[in-house]
C-alpha positions as CSV (number, residue, x, y, z in Angstrom):
1,M,165.6,48.0,49.3
2,T,167.9,50.2,47.2
3,L,167.4,50.1,43.4
4,P,170.4,50.4,41.1
5,D,170.8,53.7,39.3
6,A,169.4,53.5,35.7
7,P,172.0,54.2,33.0
8,L,171.9,57.7,31.7
9,S,172.2,58.7,28.0
10,P,175.2,60.9,27.3
11,A,174.7,64.4,28.7
12,G,171.2,63.5,30.0
13,T,169.6,63.5,26.6
14,D,165.9,64.6,26.7
15,R,163.5,62.1,25.1
16,T,159.8,62.4,24.1
17,F,156.9,60.1,25.0
18,Q,155.9,57.5,22.5
19,V,152.1,57.6,22.0
20,D,150.0,54.5,21.1
21,L,147.4,56.3,19.0
22,R,145.1,53.3,18.8
23,G,145.1,53.1,22.6
24,L,144.5,56.8,22.9
25,V,141.6,56.6,20.5
26,D,140.1,53.8,22.6
27,L,140.6,55.9,25.7
28,L,138.7,58.8,24.1
29,S,135.9,56.6,22.9
30,H,135.3,55.1,26.3
31,H,136.0,58.0,28.7
32,L,136.0,61.4,26.9
33,Y,133.3,61.1,24.2
34,S,129.8,59.7,24.9
35,S,129.3,58.2,21.4
36,P,131.2,57.8,18.1
37,R,128.6,60.3,16.6
38,V,130.6,63.2,18.0
39,Y,133.1,62.8,15.1
40,L,130.7,64.9,13.0
41,R,130.3,67.5,15.7
42,E,134.1,67.8,15.9
43,L,134.5,68.2,12.1
44,L,131.7,70.8,12.1
45,Q,133.3,72.6,15.0
46,N,136.7,72.8,13.3
47,A,135.0,74.1,10.2
48,V,133.2,76.8,12.1
49,D,136.4,77.9,13.9
50,A,138.2,78.0,10.5
51,L,135.4,80.3,9.2
52,T,135.6,82.5,12.2
53,A,139.3,82.9,11.6
54,R,138.6,83.6,7.9
55,H,136.2,86.4,8.8
56,G,138.9,87.8,11.0
57,L,141.1,88.1,8.0
58,E,138.3,89.5,5.8
59,P,136.0,91.4,8.2
60,S,134.2,93.2,5.3
61,A,133.1,89.9,3.7
62,P,129.3,89.2,4.0
63,A,128.3,86.8,6.8
64,D,127.1,84.2,4.3
65,A,130.1,84.5,1.9
66,F,131.8,81.5,3.4
67,G,130.0,78.2,4.3
68,I,130.3,74.5,5.1
69,R,129.4,71.6,2.8
70,L,128.9,68.0,3.9
71,Y,128.8,65.0,1.6
72,A,128.1,61.3,2.5
73,D,127.2,58.6,0.0
74,G,127.9,55.5,2.1
75,S,131.5,55.1,1.0
76,V,133.0,58.4,2.2
77,V,132.1,61.2,4.5
78,R,133.4,64.6,3.6
79,V,133.3,68.0,5.3
80,E,134.4,71.0,3.3
81,D,134.7,74.6,4.5
82,D,135.7,78.0,3.1
83,G,137.7,78.8,6.2
84,V,141.2,80.1,6.8
85,G,142.9,76.9,5.8
86,L,146.4,75.6,6.7
87,T,149.9,76.0,5.5
88,E,152.4,73.2,5.4
89,A,153.9,74.5,8.6
90,D,150.4,74.6,10.2
91,V,149.9,71.0,9.2
92,H,153.1,69.8,10.8
93,T,152.4,71.9,13.9
94,F,148.8,71.3,14.5
95,L,147.7,68.0,12.8
96,A,150.7,65.9,13.7
97,T,151.0,67.0,17.3
98,I,148.4,65.5,19.7
99,G,146.8,68.1,22.0
100,R,148.2,71.1,20.0
101,S,145.5,73.5,18.7
102,S,145.8,76.3,16.3
103,K,143.4,78.1,18.6
104,R,146.3,78.2,21.2
105,A,148.6,79.9,18.8
106,E,149.9,83.4,19.1
107,K,147.6,86.0,20.7
108,I,145.0,83.2,21.4
109,A,144.5,84.5,24.9
110,E,142.8,87.6,23.6
111,Q,140.9,85.8,20.8
112,R,139.8,82.7,22.9
113,A,136.2,83.7,22.9
114,D,136.1,83.6,19.1
115,F,136.4,79.9,18.9
116,I,134.4,76.9,20.1
117,G,137.2,74.4,20.7
118,Q,140.4,74.9,22.7
119,F,141.9,71.5,23.2
120,G,143.3,70.4,19.8
121,I,142.1,66.8,20.0
122,G,138.9,67.0,18.1
123,L,140.3,65.5,14.9
124,L,141.2,62.3,16.8
125,S,137.5,61.6,17.2
126,C,137.4,60.7,13.5
127,F,139.4,57.6,14.3
128,L,136.3,56.4,16.1
129,V,134.7,55.7,12.7
130,A,137.6,55.6,10.2
131,D,141.2,54.2,10.1
132,E,142.4,57.0,7.9
133,I,141.8,60.8,7.8
134,H,142.5,62.7,4.6
135,V,142.9,66.5,4.9
136,L,143.3,68.8,1.9
137,S,143.8,72.4,2.8
138,R,144.8,75.7,1.3
139,S,145.7,78.8,3.4
140,A,143.9,82.1,3.0
141,R,146.6,83.9,4.7
142,T,149.0,83.9,1.8
143,P,148.0,84.7,-1.8
144,D,148.6,81.8,-4.3
145,A,149.4,79.5,-1.3
146,P,149.9,75.9,-2.4
147,A,147.5,73.2,-1.3
148,V,148.7,70.8,1.4
149,E,147.6,67.2,1.8
150,W,147.8,65.3,5.1
151,R,147.0,61.7,5.6
152,G,146.8,60.4,9.2
153,R,146.4,56.7,10.0
154,G,145.1,54.9,13.1
155,D,148.5,53.3,13.6
156,G,150.0,56.7,14.4
157,S,151.8,57.3,11.1
158,Y,151.1,60.2,8.7
159,T,152.3,61.7,5.4
160,V,152.3,65.3,4.2
161,R,152.5,66.5,0.6
162,T,152.6,69.9,-1.0
163,L,150.4,70.1,-4.1
164,P,149.9,72.8,-6.7
165,A,147.3,75.5,-5.9
166,S,145.1,74.0,-8.6
167,A,144.6,70.9,-6.4
168,R,142.2,73.2,-4.4
169,S,140.8,76.1,-6.3
170,R,140.1,78.3,-3.3
171,P,141.2,78.6,0.4
172,G,139.6,76.3,2.9
173,T,139.9,72.7,4.1
174,T,138.3,69.4,3.1
175,V,138.4,66.5,5.5
176,T,137.5,63.1,4.0
177,L,136.9,59.9,5.9
178,T,136.6,56.3,4.6
179,P,134.4,54.7,7.2
180,R,135.3,51.3,8.7
181,T,132.7,48.6,8.0
182,D,131.7,48.6,11.7
183,A,130.9,52.3,11.6
184,G,128.0,52.2,9.2
185,E,125.6,53.2,11.9
186,W,127.2,56.6,12.1
187,T,128.3,57.2,8.5
188,R,125.2,56.3,6.4
189,P,124.0,59.4,4.4
190,A,120.7,59.6,6.3
191,Q,122.5,59.4,9.7
192,V,125.1,62.0,8.7
193,H,122.3,64.4,7.6
194,A,120.5,63.8,10.9
195,L,123.6,64.3,12.9
196,S,124.4,67.5,11.0
197,R,120.9,68.8,11.8
198,H,121.2,67.7,15.4
199,F,124.5,69.5,16.0
200,G,124.4,72.3,13.6
201,S,120.8,73.5,13.3
202,L,121.6,76.9,15.0
203,L,125.0,77.5,13.3
204,R,125.4,81.1,12.0
205,H,127.2,80.0,8.8
206,P,125.4,78.4,5.9
207,V,125.7,74.5,6.0
208,T,124.4,72.2,3.3
209,F,124.3,68.4,2.9
210,D,124.7,66.3,-0.3
211,D,123.9,62.6,-0.3
212,G,125.5,61.9,-3.6
213,T,122.3,61.3,-5.5
214,G,122.8,64.3,-7.8
215,G,120.2,66.7,-6.3
216,P,121.0,70.1,-4.8
217,G,122.5,70.2,-1.4
218,A,119.9,70.3,1.4
219,P,120.2,73.2,3.9
220,V,121.1,71.9,7.4
221,N,120.3,75.2,9.1
222,P,117.8,77.0,6.8
223,E,116.5,79.3,9.5
224,P,118.2,81.2,12.3
225,A,117.3,80.6,15.9
226,P,113.7,81.5,16.6
227,W,114.6,84.1,19.2
228,T,116.7,86.0,16.7
229,R,113.9,86.5,14.2
230,T,111.4,89.3,14.0
231,Y,107.6,88.7,14.3
232,P,104.7,90.9,13.4
233,T,103.1,90.7,16.9
234,P,104.1,89.6,20.4
235,G,101.5,86.8,20.2
236,S,103.0,85.4,17.0
237,R,106.4,85.5,18.6
238,S,105.1,83.7,21.7
239,R,103.5,81.0,19.5
240,A,106.7,80.5,17.5
241,L,108.8,80.1,20.6
242,S,106.3,77.7,22.0
243,A,106.3,75.7,18.8
244,Y,110.0,75.5,18.8
245,G,110.0,74.3,22.4
246,E,107.5,71.6,21.5
247,E,109.7,70.5,18.6
248,V,112.9,70.3,20.7
249,F,111.5,68.8,23.9
250,G,108.4,67.0,22.8
251,F,105.8,68.7,25.1
252,T,103.7,71.8,24.7
253,P,105.1,74.4,27.2
254,L,102.8,75.9,29.8
255,D,104.6,79.1,28.9
256,T,108.0,80.2,27.4
257,I,110.4,82.5,29.1
258,E,112.8,84.4,26.9
259,L,116.4,84.4,28.2
260,D,118.8,87.2,27.2
261,L,122.1,87.9,28.8
262,P,124.0,90.3,26.6
263,A,127.1,90.3,28.9
264,V,127.9,86.7,27.8
265,G,126.1,86.7,24.5
266,L,123.4,84.3,25.7
267,K,120.0,84.0,24.2
268,G,117.3,81.3,24.3
269,I,114.1,80.2,26.0
270,A,113.0,78.3,29.1
271,C,110.0,76.1,28.5
272,V,107.7,75.6,31.6
273,L,106.8,72.0,31.9
274,P,103.0,71.5,31.9
275,E,103.1,68.7,34.5
276,A,104.8,68.2,37.8
277,V,108.1,66.4,38.1
278,P,109.5,64.7,41.2
279,A,111.3,67.0,43.6
280,G,115.0,67.2,43.0
281,R,114.8,65.5,39.6
282,R,116.8,67.8,37.3
283,H,116.2,67.9,33.6
284,G,119.0,68.3,31.2
285,H,119.1,71.5,29.1
286,R,120.2,72.0,25.5
287,V,123.2,74.3,25.4
288,H,124.7,75.6,22.2
289,V,128.0,77.5,22.1
290,K,128.2,79.8,19.1
291,G,125.4,77.8,17.5
292,M,127.0,74.4,17.9
293,L,125.1,72.0,20.1
294,L,127.3,71.3,23.1
295,S,125.0,69.2,25.3
296,E,121.4,68.0,25.7
297,Q,121.9,67.2,29.4
298,A,123.6,70.3,30.8
299,E,122.2,70.4,34.3
300,E,124.6,73.0,35.5
301,I,123.2,75.9,33.5
302,L,120.3,76.4,36.1
303,P,120.0,76.1,39.9
304,E,118.7,72.9,41.4
305,W,115.3,74.5,42.3
306,A,114.5,75.3,38.7
307,F,113.4,71.7,37.8
308,F,110.0,73.1,36.4
309,V,111.6,74.3,33.2
310,R,113.8,73.0,30.4
311,C,116.0,75.4,28.5
312,V,117.6,75.7,25.1
313,V,120.2,78.5,24.9
314,D,123.0,79.6,22.7
315,A,125.9,81.4,24.3
316,E,129.1,83.1,23.2
317,S,131.3,83.1,26.4
318,L,130.7,79.7,28.1
319,R,133.6,77.4,28.1
320,P,133.1,73.8,27.0
321,T,135.1,71.0,28.8
322,A,137.7,68.9,26.9
323,S,135.0,66.5,25.6
324,R,132.8,69.5,24.6
325,E,129.8,67.7,26.0
326,S,129.4,69.8,29.2
327,L,130.3,73.2,30.5
328,Y,133.4,74.2,32.4
329,E,132.5,75.2,36.0
330,D,134.0,78.7,36.4
331,D,133.0,82.2,37.5
332,T,131.3,82.9,34.2
333,L,129.1,79.9,34.4
334,A,128.2,80.7,38.1
335,A,127.2,84.3,37.0
336,V,125.1,82.9,34.2
337,R,123.3,80.5,36.5
338,D,122.5,83.3,38.9
339,A,121.3,85.6,36.1
340,L,119.1,82.9,34.6
341,A,117.6,82.2,38.0
342,E,116.8,85.9,38.3
343,R,114.9,85.7,34.9
344,L,112.8,82.8,36.2
345,R,112.0,84.7,39.4
346,A,111.0,87.7,37.3
347,W,108.6,85.5,35.2
348,I,107.0,84.2,38.4
349,A,106.6,87.8,39.6
350,R,105.0,88.9,36.4
351,A,102.6,85.9,36.4
352,A,101.6,86.7,40.0
353,A,101.0,90.4,39.2
354,S,99.3,90.2,35.8
355,D,98.1,86.7,34.9
356,P,96.4,84.9,37.7
357,D,95.1,82.1,35.5
358,L,98.6,81.3,34.3
359,L,99.9,81.5,37.9
360,A,97.1,79.1,39.1
361,R,98.0,76.5,36.4
362,F,101.7,76.9,37.2
363,L,101.2,76.4,40.9
364,Q,98.9,73.5,40.4
365,A,101.7,71.7,38.6
366,H,104.8,73.0,40.3
367,H,103.9,74.2,43.8
368,L,106.7,72.0,45.3
369,A,109.3,73.7,43.1
370,V,108.0,77.1,44.2
371,K,108.0,76.1,47.8
372,S,111.6,75.1,47.6
373,L,112.4,78.5,46.1
374,A,110.3,80.4,48.6
375,V,112.2,78.9,51.5
376,H,115.4,80.7,50.4
377,D,113.9,83.7,48.5
378,D,112.1,86.3,50.5
379,E,110.7,88.1,47.4
380,I,109.1,84.9,46.1
381,L,107.9,84.2,49.6
382,R,106.1,87.5,49.8
383,M,104.6,87.2,46.4
384,L,103.4,83.5,46.4
385,L,103.1,82.1,49.9
386,P,99.5,83.2,50.3
387,W,98.7,81.4,47.0
388,L,100.5,78.1,47.6
389,P,98.3,75.1,48.3
390,F,98.6,73.2,51.6
391,E,96.7,70.3,53.2
392,T,94.6,71.6,56.0
393,T,91.7,70.6,58.2
394,D,89.6,72.6,55.7
395,G,90.8,70.5,52.9
396,H,93.4,71.5,50.3
397,C,93.4,75.3,50.1
398,T,95.8,78.3,50.0
399,L,97.1,79.8,53.1
400,D,95.3,83.0,52.2
401,E,92.0,81.2,52.2
402,F,92.8,79.3,55.4
403,A,93.9,82.5,57.2
404,R,90.5,84.2,56.6
405,T,88.7,81.7,58.8
406,H,91.6,80.8,61.3
407,R,93.5,83.6,62.9
408,T,95.5,81.1,64.8
409,V,97.1,78.5,62.6
410,L,98.4,75.3,64.1
411,V,100.9,73.2,62.1
412,T,101.9,69.6,62.7
413,S,105.4,68.3,62.5
414,S,104.6,65.2,60.5
415,V,102.0,63.7,58.1
416,E,101.0,61.0,60.6
417,E,100.4,63.5,63.3
418,F,98.1,65.5,61.0
419,R,96.2,62.3,60.1
420,Q,95.7,61.4,63.7
421,V,94.1,64.7,64.6
422,A,92.6,66.1,61.4
423,A,89.0,65.0,61.9
424,I,88.8,65.8,65.6
425,A,90.6,69.1,65.2
426,S,88.2,70.1,62.4
427,A,85.2,69.2,64.6
428,A,86.6,71.2,67.4
429,G,87.0,74.3,65.2
430,L,90.8,74.2,65.2
431,G,92.7,75.3,62.1
432,V,95.5,72.8,61.5
433,V,97.9,72.6,58.6
434,N,99.9,69.5,57.6
435,G,103.5,70.5,58.1
436,G,104.9,67.0,57.4
437,Y,105.6,67.6,53.7
438,T,108.9,69.0,52.4
439,Y,109.2,72.8,53.1
440,D,105.6,73.1,54.4
441,R,106.2,73.5,58.2
442,E,108.9,76.1,57.6
443,L,106.8,78.1,55.2
444,V,103.7,78.1,57.3
445,H,105.7,79.5,60.2
446,R,106.6,82.4,58.0
447,L,103.0,83.3,57.2
448,P,102.9,86.2,59.9
449,E,105.6,87.9,57.8
450,I,102.9,88.3,55.1
451,R,99.8,88.3,57.2
452,P,100.7,90.0,60.5
453,A,97.2,89.5,62.0
454,V,97.7,85.7,61.8
455,S,99.6,83.7,64.5
456,V,101.2,80.4,63.8
457,A,102.2,77.7,66.4
458,D,103.2,74.1,66.4
459,L,100.4,71.7,67.3
460,D,100.9,70.6,70.9
461,P,99.0,67.5,72.1
462,A,97.9,69.5,75.1
463,T,96.3,72.1,72.8
464,L,94.1,69.5,71.2
465,T,93.4,67.7,74.5
466,A,92.2,71.0,76.0
467,H,89.5,71.1,73.3
468,L,88.2,67.6,74.3
469,D,85.4,67.8,76.8
470,P,85.9,65.8,80.1
471,V,83.2,63.4,81.1
472,D,81.2,63.9,84.2
473,R,82.5,62.5,87.5
474,E,79.8,59.8,87.7
475,T,80.7,58.4,84.2
476,E,84.4,58.5,85.0
477,L,84.0,56.6,88.2
478,A,81.9,54.0,86.4
479,A,84.6,53.5,83.8
480,A,87.5,53.5,86.3
481,A,87.9,49.7,86.4
482,Y,87.9,49.4,82.6
483,L,90.4,52.3,82.3
484,A,92.7,50.6,84.8
485,L,92.6,47.3,82.8
486,A,93.2,49.2,79.6
487,R,96.2,51.0,81.0
488,D,97.7,47.7,82.2
489,A,97.1,46.0,78.8
490,L,98.8,48.9,76.9
491,A,101.6,49.5,79.4
492,V,103.9,47.6,77.0
493,F,103.5,50.5,74.6
494,D,104.0,53.2,77.3
495,C,100.5,54.3,76.6
496,D,98.1,56.0,79.0
497,V,94.3,55.8,78.6
498,A,91.7,58.6,79.2
499,L,88.0,59.0,78.6
500,R,86.7,62.2,77.0
501,T,83.9,63.4,74.7
502,F,84.6,64.9,71.3
503,Q,83.3,65.1,67.8
504,P,82.9,63.3,65.5
505,A,81.0,60.7,67.6
506,S,81.9,58.1,64.9
507,A,85.5,58.2,66.0
508,P,85.9,55.7,68.9
509,A,89.4,56.7,70.0
510,L,92.3,59.1,69.3
511,L,95.9,58.0,69.7
512,M,98.1,60.9,70.7
513,D,101.7,60.0,69.9
514,S,104.5,61.5,68.0
515,R,107.6,60.1,66.2
516,E,109.9,62.0,68.6
517,A,108.2,60.5,71.6
518,R,108.5,57.0,70.2
519,H,112.2,57.5,69.5
520,E,112.7,58.7,73.0
521,R,110.9,55.7,74.5
522,T,113.0,53.4,72.3
523,R,116.2,55.0,73.5
524,S,115.1,54.8,77.2
525,Q,114.2,51.1,76.8
526,L,117.6,50.5,75.3
527,A,119.2,52.3,78.2
528,R,117.3,50.1,80.7
529,E,118.4,47.0,78.9
530,Q,122.1,48.1,79.0
531,E,122.0,49.3,82.6
532,G,125.3,49.0,84.3
533,G,127.7,49.0,81.3
534,L,129.5,51.8,79.6
535,W,126.9,52.0,76.9
536,G,124.2,52.2,79.6
537,D,126.0,55.1,81.3
538,I,126.1,57.0,78.1
539,L,122.5,56.4,77.3
540,G,121.5,57.2,80.9
541,A,123.2,60.5,80.6
542,L,121.1,61.3,77.5
543,R,117.9,59.9,78.9
544,Q,115.0,62.2,79.4
545,E,111.6,61.6,80.9
546,A,110.1,59.7,78.0
547,P,106.8,61.2,76.9
548,R,104.0,58.6,77.0
549,A,101.5,58.0,74.2
550,R,97.9,58.6,75.1
551,L,94.8,56.7,73.9
552,I,91.8,58.9,74.4
553,L,88.5,57.1,74.2
554,N,85.4,58.9,73.0
555,Q,82.4,58.5,75.4
556,L,80.1,59.8,72.6
557,N,80.9,56.7,70.6
558,P,78.4,53.8,71.1
559,L,81.2,51.1,70.9
560,V,83.2,52.8,73.6
561,R,80.2,53.1,75.9
562,T,79.6,49.4,75.5
563,A,83.3,48.6,76.0
564,V,83.7,50.5,79.3
565,A,80.7,48.6,80.7
566,I,82.3,45.2,80.2
567,D,82.7,43.3,83.4
568,E,84.8,40.4,82.1
569,P,88.5,41.3,82.7
570,E,89.9,39.4,79.7
571,L,87.3,40.7,77.3
572,A,87.9,44.2,78.6
573,R,91.6,43.9,78.0
574,T,91.0,42.6,74.5
575,S,88.6,45.4,73.6
576,A,91.1,48.0,74.9
577,E,93.8,46.4,72.7
578,A,91.5,46.4,69.7
579,L,90.7,50.1,70.2
580,Y,94.4,50.9,70.4
581,G,95.1,48.9,67.3
582,Q,92.3,50.6,65.4
583,A,93.5,54.1,66.4
584,A,97.1,53.1,65.4
585,L,95.8,52.0,62.0
586,L,93.9,55.3,61.5
587,S,97.1,57.2,62.2
588,R,98.7,55.6,59.1
589,R,102.1,55.5,60.6
590,P,104.3,52.4,60.3
591,L,103.3,49.8,62.9
592,R,105.8,48.2,65.2
593,P,105.9,44.3,65.2
594,A,104.4,44.2,68.6
595,E,101.5,46.4,67.4
596,S,100.9,44.3,64.4
597,S,100.8,41.2,66.7
598,L,98.4,42.9,69.0
599,I,96.0,43.8,66.2
600,N,95.9,40.3,64.9
601,R,95.5,38.8,68.4
602,S,92.8,41.1,69.5
603,F,90.8,40.6,66.3
604,L,91.0,36.8,66.7
605,D,90.1,36.9,70.4
606,L,87.0,39.1,69.7
607,L,86.0,36.8,66.9
608,A,86.4,33.8,69.1
609,H,84.3,35.5,71.8
610,A,81.6,36.4,69.4
611,L,81.4,32.8,68.1
612,R,81.2,31.3,71.6
613,K,78.5,33.7,72.5
614,D,76.4,32.7,69.4
615,S,76.9,29.0,69.9
């Protein structure tokens, strides 16, 4: 279908978009900003950027010569700064044009790092709590500059007036909001004070708060960041940083790691969590940019493996996103992440070299995090692999301890395989490590890189079977009829049955089976069921000789010796099924429906037999 041409204005006149400001504010509130509380952060940020520009005009002025004053009495919220101020032309250019920022003006490319904000939409956040924004400003760029008043309204209209210089006695800007009735949660004096402390506690300019009760303004940021202060001793510095970490995060750090990257102007601390956290669960970090709190949930500042620390940092050169609630992913952030990761590695190395008690407490809580790092970091692997705890046939111990008594280390591929063989392997003198947990199998196989005298191999069922003593020929012949009945009863599970002697004698049977073997048998069974079709041809091409499970009965166990002597065929079958079920339960692997049914049936059959015998 062809649409008719739309009529054109004479000479193709250019037109501008019409902006529904209320709709735009609603969009910001639901999709850009996480909460209406950010209005105060945006006002503080604009004030800080104005002070930065003022210091650029007057570089010889003392750092505390210009400041920020907040006022909230329940009826108004006011933020006043001694910054560079605005001229009437600035007001028309920057306050009345959505998305325009004074920080994008001439030469901004070379001054970009001096300012926090870059997007020119921060003032709109005030419409989240107020229907009108009143700005009174006087420029510091021109002597005797007049004051300029701007009033912006939520319906998209605004007015601008030029006032005598006496309307504002000195350069700077005052932003006044009259809160809406539904915004009281964010504009009450106590809340404004709390928000100012939350966002501005590390600002480098003096900030005060007045609640309108007539008292002196309370300092919002009375002390600089703790890592910028001087302390009489290293111990007092460490205690001060730890106390700050506890105040910010609510836990007493196991240790604090100082972070200092001069190339990007980043300083701060990483607090080592005193308790383990789930693998892969990443904590948010507190990131300040030029003192202003940017985010409490900045996951991107550290690599994924560093989930054993929480950081609070203040940086100069990191770029905030448009919402200024997270960091812009660029080359600078990637370099910072790598550099901070190196600081964490260096801390682990120092603990390993000089503080074994701290290292032991750290590994007790965070061995999984270190294992994830050691898999990809050869230096950490060399330093810490011998000290990492593993589950072994000698109990939970380090690989260094385990290797002293076992020159050949066997490692299982799954937790269930380890549980099947642990007691018997231990009795046979074999050293087996549970390789079923995340990273463990891969790390154990790298032990010879650190301890060349030690060899590591995967546990093969044949290896364990070779350590089980065969029974004498007479005993095996006497048990042949029972073993044949047992094999027939367990054929549905592709399970062979053998008679051996092994320790401990309290173990009646050992089920040698693996997850891979079960999967292969399931696939073979499916191929047999689909024989003849296209799907059967495909599965047949993939089919291998499916490895069978093996139930090994222990001749040293009194129950087994009684069972193999049973001469009633049905009772013999039931006893074999019961022994299989008990061995499957001891393996702690998930049971198949047929196995659960077998366990229930064999128990009931044995119970019924016992009752008949007693009656």
